[in-house]
Structure formats: C-alpha cells, structure tokens
N, C-alpha and C positions, 0 to 999 in steps of 0.2 A: 529567567524559569528558578523555580523555589524547589532547595534541595530536599526537602518534606515529599513533591510529588515523583521525583524519581526514586526514591525508598519507596514509597508507597507500590508505586507501579514494578520495582524488584520484587517487593514482598509476593504481589499478585502472584506474576510469573513463577517463583519459587512454587507458592501453593499447586496455580495448575501444574508445574511440571511433577512433583512429588505425587500429587494423581492421577497423573497419568500414568506414573509408573507401575502404581497396584491399578488401576484399568489395564494396563496391556496384558496382564497376566489371566483374564477374563477371557480374551478376545478369542473369535474364532468365527465360523460359517462363514468365512469368506470376507470377515472385518480386519482391519489393521488399524491401531492406534498410532501417533507419533504426538513429540510435543517439541517444540523449540521455545531458545531465549537466546536474547540477543541486548547488542548496544551499539550506539549510532551513534555520532558525532554532531548529527542531526535530524532532525522528522522530517523529512520532503515529500511531500503528495501533491503528484502533479506539478511540481515545480517550484511550491511553496513552505515555506517554514511551517509545521506546525508547535513547534517547541521556541520560537523565537530565536532560531539558529543557536540553542541549545542542546544538549545529551538526550538522549532519549534509550528509555531500558523499555525493550518490548519482550512479546512473548505469547505465545499460541498455542492449542492442544487441534489435532484435528483427527476425524476420524470417517477413515474413505472403506468402501467394500468394491468387491472383486466384480460387481455388475457396471461400477461406476460412478456411482452417485455416492456424495460425502460431505460431512460436516464440519464446521470447526467455529473457533471462536480467537482472535488474536486482543491484544490490546497495549497500548502503549503511554506513558505519560505526555502530558499536551501542556502549552503554555499561549495562550492566547489574547492579546492585550484586549480585543474588543471583547472577550468575553470570560473577562479574569477569573470567574469561578469553574469552569471547568479545569480538571487537571486529568482528567482522566479518559483517553477514548478506549470503549469495547464494540469493537464487531461481531457478528453473531453472523455465520454465512452458510448458504446450505447450495448444491449443485451439481449436477449430472457433466459429465466428460465420455467421449468415445473418440476412435478412430476410425479411421478408414482408410485402408492404404497407407500413405504418405501424408494423409491431412485427417487431423486432428481437432476437435469441435470442444467447446467450453461451455454452460449455461451456470450461470450462479446467479444467488439473490441475496444482500447484503443489508443488515439493519446497523446504522452507525446510531452508535449511543455516548454520550458525555455526561457523567456525572457531576449532578448541578447548575449543569444547563441544559435542560432535556429541551428548549426551543432550538438547539443545534441538532436534534437527532432527525435522522431522516434514512431515506429506504432507496437503492440501488440494483439494478436489472443488467447483468454484463452478460454478454455474449462475445468468442473468440473463437475463430476459426486460425488456424495455422499449417503452414506446410516444411515437411524435411525434405529440405533439397540436396541428401548429402554432404558430399565434402564441400558445400555451396554456404552451409549453414540452415539456418530455420526461423524461415518468416510468419511472420504473423499480424493479421490485424482484429482490433477490436473495438466494441462501442460499449459503453457503460450510459444508461438512463434513469434519471431521477424525478419523479413527477411532484417531490415535496421538498426540496433542496430548499434550507431555510434561510439563506444568504440571499434569493434574488427575491425580488419583487414579485413576477410572474410564477416563483416556485418550482419548475420544470428545470433540465440541464441536462445535457451530453457530450459526453466526450468518448471524443474519436483517437482510436493511435496506431502504431504502427511500431511493430517491434523484432529487432533482427538480432540473432545470438549466434554465436559461431567457438567453435573450440580454437583456440589459439594452442601452442607446442607448452608444454610442461605442464600441462593440466590447467590452463587457463584459461577462463570463460568469457568472451566478450560478449556485450549486451549493451543495445544502443535502440531508444526508443523516441519519436515524434509527434506528439500529441495536441489537438485543439480541444479545449475546454468552452462549451458554448452554454450561455447561462440564458440563452432565450429571451433577455430584457432590454432591451435597445434602452442605449444610454448610461448603464450601471457601470460599467468600466471599460476601458479600453477603448474611449469614444464614442463614436455614436454605435459602436460594436460592443455587446457586452460579451465578449469572446478573447480569448487569450491563448498563445501558444506556449508549447514547453518542450523541451528534450532534456534525453540525460544519456550519457555513455559513460560506461562502467567497467569493471575487469574483477574477476574475481577468481580466489583460491584454495582450494583446503587445505590447513594446514593443522596437522595433529588432530583432526575430527572437527574442526572449528572452519567456517565457510567464511573468509574475510574480503570483505572486498572494496574499492575504493571509486566510487565514480562522483562526476562531476554534473551538474542539472541548474537550468537557466529556462528564463521566460523572454516572452516581451512587451513586460507591463511596464512601465514607465513608474520612477520612481514617486510622485503624485498619486496613480492610480493603486500603487503598492501600499501606500499609507491607508485610502479606504477600505480595497481590499482586504488590510493583511493588519494593519493597525502600527505597519510601520512600515519605512522605503528600502529597508534591505532585508526583507523577509521573502522576495520574490526571486529567487532563482540566484547563478553568479556563486553558485554554493560546490563545494568539494566536501565530500560526506564518506568518511571512513563508519566500515561497520563490520561487527564480528556476530556468529549465530550460529548455534550449538543447534543440531537437532539430536532428539532423541527415538529412538523407534523400538 
C-alpha cells in the first residue's frame, strides 16, 4: 500500500467531515445528518483484505429521515495487486429501514466505485431482518445480491450471512458474523464451487467518544485460490484488525 493513497483518503474524509458539520446546521423537517472518520489496521471485507493487509483511512456521511429512509456515502483507500491503479473505494447507498415489534427490517442499494478502475464498479442490493431477543442479544440474517460483480464470469453473486450482537459488561459490545459468498461461477474459486465461507468475531467499546474495536476474521479459501482471487496467498483471512471510529452528529 502506498502512503499517498492513505493521505488521499484521509484528506477526502476530512473534507467530507467539514462539509457535514456545515450541513448539519441546516437540517430540519425530520432529517438528521452525521459523519464518521476512522482508522483500521486492515480493511477486511467479507474475510478478504482490500488493502493487502495494510492500514486503511475511512470516512462517511449519512443523512437519515424520521420516516426510515436514508442515504449516504463512504470511502476508504484500497490496494489491489490485481488492480494496481485503484487507490480509493467510494460507496454510495440509499435504503429504508423500519421496525415491527422486536423485529427490524432494512433494505438498501449500494453502488461500489473505484477510482482509475471503473471495470471494478458494481451494484449490490441488500436485505436484512433482525430480532431483538432482550437479554439474549440480537440475531440478524441478511442477503446481498449483485448481477454485475466484475470478478466473476457469470457476473452475479449472492452473499448470505448471519450476525449476532450481545452487550457485555462494562459497555463492551460483542459481534459475531458467519457468511457465505457465492459467485455463481462454477470452478472459479474454491475448487468446483465458486463460493467461500467467512466469519469474524469482535468486541468494541467507546473511549472518549471514539469507538475502538478489535476483531478476528478468517475464510476457508486456501492459499492457492487466494492468490488467484486476491493476488496474494495471505490476503484471505486469518487477520486480527484494530479499528477506531469517531462519529459526529
């Protein structure tokens, strides 16, 4: 990962943050704005490093409405061996969330964009339902579907996952996720099935307004398939990630 990529992401995130502070003064009629900026020791996405195990500077802006509709943007530096011209990822998304009793539903569409590498751009539609089980924690299941995933021959992919969150003592939050990413492209990765499983488990706690997290993530992609998939045999999991995020409202 190149240092100038991190600096570029940090500068852009800072400008987004300044803009959000100005915007927040004008919000009303049920709207609420927020911004976040963070630093992570590794940008792991569905168990695979997006920064070749390097540091990531990340930031986002969100606009929500009391009706449940929301929209936002998020960005991070990236470093792909198989796409060396891509330095920044920007996600633009919009969705709608609502609750019925102890159940919460969320529907969202995201556009993933990469500078200097438009061939990597793709769209993804997301749906999730969660259940708040009181002292037992919260259980969620979700699916993400894309019909134009750029890294597979048949272009479609489905990500299935389940997530569990639990409030530990001393204000510590526990999160565990188990998922399967299915590329619908027989023989591309993982032998005869073009899909892999991933998981992560982590804890987070707020210190002086900063959410600090520590998580471990891994996949079942072997080293040879990881080299084909991610450009290196050490980028597909087995990573301990330290992160810190500050949110401004």
